[in-house]
C-alpha positions in Angstrom: 104.8 27.1 -5.2 103.5 30.6 -4.2 106.1 33.4 -3.6 105.5 33.4 -0.1 106.4 29.8 0.3 109.1 29.9 -1.6 110.6 32.9 0.3 109.7 31.0 3.6 111.7 28.1 2.2 114.8 30.3 1.6 114.6 31.8 5.1 114.3 28.5 6.5 117.4 27.3 4.7 119.3 30.2 5.9 118.4 29.8 9.5 119.4 26.1 9.7 122.6 26.6 7.8 125.6 26.8 10.4 127.4 29.1 8.1 124.7 31.8 7.8 126.0 35.1 9.3 122.5 36.3 10.3 120.1 33.9 11.8 118.1 36.7 13.4 117.3 38.1 10.0 116.2 34.7 8.7 114.0 34.4 11.7 112.3 37.8 11.3 111.4 36.6 7.9 110.3 33.2 8.9 108.0 35.0 11.6 106.6 37.2 8.9 106.1 34.5 6.0 104.7 31.4 8.6 101.9 33.7 9.7 99.0 31.6 8.2 98.3 28.1 7.3 101.0 25.8 6.0 101.1 22.6 4.2 102.0 19.6 6.4 105.5 19.3 4.8 106.1 22.9 5.3 105.2 22.8 8.8 107.6 20.0 9.4 110.4 21.8 7.9 109.9 24.9 9.7 110.1 22.6 13.0 113.3 21.3 11.8 114.8 24.6 10.8 113.7 26.2 14.1 115.3 23.4 16.1 118.8 23.6 14.1 119.2 27.5 14.3 117.9 27.8 18.0 121.5 27.4 19.7 122.7 30.5 17.4 120.0 32.8 18.4 120.2 35.2 21.2 117.9 35.4 23.9 115.3 37.6 22.4 115.5 35.3 19.3 115.2 32.5 21.3 112.0 33.5 22.5 110.7 34.5 19.0 111.4 31.2 17.8 109.7 29.5 20.4 106.7 31.6 19.8 106.5 30.4 16.3 106.5 26.7 17.4 103.6 27.5 19.7 101.8 29.2 17.0 102.6 26.4 14.7 101.1 24.1 17.0 101.2 20.7 15.3 102.3 17.8 17.4 105.9 18.0 16.2 106.0 21.7 17.0 105.0 21.1 20.3 107.3 18.3 21.0 110.0 20.5 19.9 108.7 23.3 22.0 108.9 21.3 25.0 112.5 19.8 24.4 113.8 23.5 23.5 112.1 24.9 26.8 114.1 22.3 28.8 117.5 23.5 27.3 119.7 26.0 28.8 118.7 28.5 26.2 115.1 27.7 26.6 115.5 28.5 30.6 116.4 32.0 30.1 113.4 32.9 27.9 110.3 34.8 29.2 107.4 32.3 29.2 104.9 35.2 29.0 106.1 36.2 25.8 106.1 32.5 24.3 102.7 31.8 25.8 100.9 35.1 25.7 98.3 33.9 23.0 96.7 31.5 25.3 94.9 34.4 27.0 93.6 35.8 23.7 93.2 32.5 21.7 91.3 30.1 23.7 90.9 27.6 20.9 94.5 26.9 21.1 94.9 26.7 24.9 94.1 22.7 24.9 97.3 21.9 23.2 99.6 24.9 24.6 98.5 25.1 28.3 100.0 21.7 29.3 103.1 22.7 27.8 103.4 25.9 29.8 102.8 23.9 33.1 105.8 21.6 32.1 108.1 24.4 30.9 107.4 26.7 33.9 109.5 24.3 36.2 112.7 25.0 34.0 112.6 28.6 33.4 114.5 31.2 35.5 111.6 33.7 35.1 109.2 31.5 37.6 107.3 34.4 39.1 106.3 35.6 35.6 105.2 32.4 34.6 103.2 32.0 37.8 101.7 35.4 36.6 100.7 34.1 33.2 99.1 31.0 34.8 97.0 33.3 37.1 95.9 35.2 34.1 94.7 31.5 32.3 93.3 30.6 35.6 91.1 33.7 35.3 90.3 33.0 32.1 89.1 29.5 33.2 92.0 27.4 31.5 92.9 26.3 35.0 90.4 23.8 36.1 90.6 22.3 39.4 91.8 18.6 39.5 92.8 18.3 35.4 96.5 19.1 36.1 97.2 16.7 39.2 100.8 16.8 38.6 101.3 20.8 38.4 99.1 21.1 41.3 101.4 18.6 43.3 104.5 20.4 42.2 103.2 23.7 43.0 102.0 22.7 46.3 105.3 21.2 47.1 107.1 24.5 46.2 104.9 26.5 48.6 105.5 24.2 51.3 109.3 24.4 50.7 109.4 27.9 50.8 107.4 28.2 54.1 109.7 25.3 55.6 113.0 26.6 54.4 112.6 30.4 54.0 110.2 31.5 56.8 112.8 32.8 59.2 114.3 35.0 56.3 111.0 36.1 54.9 109.9 37.2 58.3 113.3 38.8 59.2 112.7 41.0 56.2 109.0 41.5 56.3 109.1 45.4 57.1 111.0 45.6 54.1 109.1 43.7 51.7 105.8 45.7 53.1 107.6 49.0 52.4 108.0 49.9 56.0 111.7 50.9 55.9 114.0 53.5 54.6 115.7 53.0 50.9 119.1 51.9 52.4 117.5 49.2 54.5 115.4 48.2 51.6 118.6 48.1 49.1 120.1 45.6 51.7 117.7 42.9 51.1 119.2 40.2 49.2 117.9 40.3 45.8 117.4 36.4 45.6 115.1 36.7 48.6 112.9 39.6 47.2 112.6 37.1 44.3 111.2 34.3 46.9 109.0 36.9 48.4 107.4 37.7 44.8 107.2 34.2 44.0 105.2 33.3 47.2 102.9 36.2 46.8 101.9 34.9 43.3 101.7 31.2 44.7 99.3 32.4 47.4 97.1 34.2 44.9 97.0 31.1 42.7 96.2 28.5 45.4 92.4 29.9 45.2 92.0 27.9 42.1 93.1 24.6 44.0 91.0 22.2 45.6 91.7 20.0 48.2 92.7 20.3 52.0 96.5 20.7 51.4 96.0 24.0 49.5 94.0 25.6 52.3 96.4 24.2 55.1 99.3 26.0 53.2 97.2 29.2 52.7 96.2 29.0 56.8 99.9 28.4 57.6 100.7 31.7 55.6 98.5 33.8 57.7 101.0 33.4 60.4 103.8 35.2 58.3 105.2 38.4 59.4 104.6 40.2 56.1 101.1 41.9 56.1 101.1 41.9 52.3 101.6 37.8 52.3 98.8 37.6 54.9 96.7 39.6 52.8 97.0 37.5 49.7 96.1 34.6 51.9 93.0 36.1 53.3 91.8 36.9 49.8 92.5 33.3 48.5 91.0 31.8 51.5 87.7 33.9 51.1 87.8 33.1 47.5 87.7 29.6 48.1 84.8 30.4 50.4 86.7 29.2 53.6 86.1 31.0 56.8 88.6 33.3 57.9 88.8 34.7 61.5 87.3 38.1 61.4 89.8 39.4 63.7 92.5 38.7 61.0 90.8 40.7 58.4 90.2 43.5 60.8 93.7 43.6 62.0 94.9 44.0 58.2 92.3 46.5 57.5 92.8 48.6 60.6 96.7 48.9 59.8 97.2 51.9 57.6 100.0 50.0 56.1 98.2 47.0 55.1 94.9 48.4 54.6 95.4 49.3 50.9 96.8 46.0 49.9 93.9 44.2 51.4 91.4 46.2 50.0 93.1 45.7 46.2 93.4 42.0 46.7 89.6 41.7 47.8 88.5 44.2 45.3 90.2 42.4 42.1 88.6 39.1 43.5 85.2 40.8 43.7 84.9 40.6 47.4 85.2 44.3 48.4 82.2 43.6 50.4 84.5 41.3 52.9 86.3 44.6 53.9 85.2 46.0 57.1 82.7 48.5 56.5 84.5 51.2 58.6 87.9 50.7 56.6 86.3 50.9 53.0 85.1 54.5 53.2 86.6 57.2 50.9 88.6 58.6 53.8 90.0 55.5 55.1 91.0 54.3 51.8 92.3 57.5 51.0 94.5 57.7 54.2 95.9 54.1 53.3 96.8 55.2 49.7 98.5 58.2 51.1 100.5 56.2 53.6 101.4 53.6 51.2 103.0 56.2 48.9 105.1 57.9 51.6 106.1 54.7 53.4 107.6 53.4 49.9 111.4 53.2 50.1 112.0 55.6 47.5 109.8 58.2 49.2 109.9 58.7 52.9 110.5 55.1 53.7 108.0 55.3 56.7 104.5 56.2 57.4 103.9 59.8 58.8 103.6 60.3 62.6 100.9 62.8 62.1 98.6 62.8 58.9 95.3 65.0 58.6 92.7 65.0 55.8 92.3 68.9 54.6 89.7 68.5 51.9 88.3 66.4 49.1 87.9 68.0 45.5 85.8 66.5 42.5 88.0 66.3 39.5 88.6 64.3 36.4 91.2 61.8 34.9 92.5 61.8 31.3 89.5 59.7 30.3 87.2 62.3 31.7 85.7 60.2 34.6 84.9 62.1 37.6 86.0 61.1 41.2 87.0 62.2 44.4 90.7 63.7 45.0 91.7 63.8 48.8 94.4 66.5 50.1 96.3 65.7 53.2 99.2 67.2 55.3 101.6 65.1 57.1 104.8 65.1 59.0 107.6 62.8 60.4 110.3 64.0 63.0 112.9 62.2 60.8 112.0 64.6 57.7 112.0 67.9 59.7 109.5 69.8 61.9 107.3 71.3 59.3 104.4 70.0 57.5 104.3 68.5 53.8 101.6 68.0 51.5 100.0 65.5 49.2 96.9 64.4 47.4 95.4 60.8 47.1 93.2 59.5 44.6 91.4 59.5 41.9 88.7 57.7 43.5 86.3 57.3 40.6 82.4 56.5 41.2 80.5 55.9 44.1 81.3 52.0 44.3 84.5 51.4 46.6 84.7 48.0 44.8 85.7 49.7 41.7 88.1 52.3 43.0 91.8 52.3 41.4 93.5 55.2 43.0 96.5 56.0 40.5 97.4 59.7 41.1 98.6 59.9 44.8 101.8 61.9 45.0 103.7 64.6 47.2 102.7 68.1 46.2 104.7 70.3 48.8 107.6 69.4 51.1 108.2 71.1 54.3 106.3 74.2 53.1 104.7 77.1 54.9 101.0 76.5 55.2 99.6 77.3 51.8 96.1 78.4 50.9 93.8 75.5 50.1 93.1 76.8 46.8 97.0 77.1 46.1 97.3 73.5 47.2 94.4 72.1 45.0 95.6 74.1 41.9 98.9 72.0 42.2 96.9 68.9 41.4 94.1 70.1 39.5 94.1 72.2 36.5 91.5 75.2 35.7 89.3 72.6 33.4 89.0 70.3 36.5 91.4 67.7 35.2 94.2 66.2 37.0 97.6 67.5 36.3 100.1 65.0 34.8 
C-alpha cells in the first residue's frame, strides 16, 4: 500500500472512531489524501468513515464531508450524500459549497445534479440552492422536462407563496424595492425578506420551465406591487418568447426606481433591446443608477425630489477600460435645503447591453456649489482613473 493510501486509512479510522478527539483534523487529512483515484475498497471505506464521523462534525466540517462524498461520486457515496443531506445536520449546510463543482466539471453533472434537486427541499438555505440551480441551468444542465418532479414541486412552491404571502409581500413592497428609510426597512420581518428573495430567484428560474403553468404563474406575478418582482417576471416571460404588454415594460422602464433593475434583468438575459429605446440611453440609465443608490435604506432611503445631470467625463476603471462617468446634483427637503453631489458610472463601451455601472456614489453632501473641475477631481485622479 502506498504511503498516501496508508495515511488515508489512518485518517479514516480516526474520523470513524467515536473516541477520537479531533474529527475535524482527520477530515482535513481525508480531504487532502482522497483527492485522486481510489481503489473500490478504499472508496467504500471512505463512505463508511464519513457517515460514521458526520454527526460529530461542526457545520463547516459537515459541508466539507459532504463535498468529499460528492467528489467521490460512487453509487454508495451518492446514496450516503442523499441520506446525510436529509438529516438535521445536513439541512444546515450550504449546498452551493457542496455542489459547486457541478458548474465547473460538467462530466460529473449527470450523477450529481439529481442529488442537488432532491437535497434542496431539505436545506434551510433554499434561496442559495435556487441560485446554484440557476447557474446550472445557464450551463445547460437543467433541460426542460427532464426533471418533472422537481418542476412540479418548484411550481407548487411559487403558487404557495403567491397564494399565502401575496398580501404581506404587497404591503412591504416599497421596502423590498428600497423606497423607504432605514428604520422602516429594518422593521420588515427577516422571514418575509427571505420569502421575497426566494420568490425573486424562482421567477428568474421559471424561464427554463416549459408548459402553461409556469407562464401562468409569471403572468400572475405581473400583478405584484413590487416593481423588482415584476421586472423579474417580465424578463422570464420575454426569455420564454412569450408576449408581454408593452405598457407593462414601459411603466417599469419609465419609473426611476425600477428602470435600473429592469435593465439589469434584460441585459443579463441578452434582451437589452427589449428595453424601450428612450430609457436605455446613457443619460436615462445614469439617472436610474444614481436614484437606485440614493434610495437605498442605508443612504437617503428616498429618491431625490430634484435631480440634474451636470456633466459627463471619460475615465478608466482599475482594468484600464474606458467609459463615461456622469455627475449629478440632487436634493430632498427631508435632507435639507442644499444640493448634494454624486457620480454614476462607469458605463464602459458604446453598447448599453454590456454596461455594468459599479462606481455610483455620493461625493459631497449639502455643499456650497463646487467648481465642476473640483467635483470631477473627487472621482477621477490625475491619470484619468476612477478613485477607489
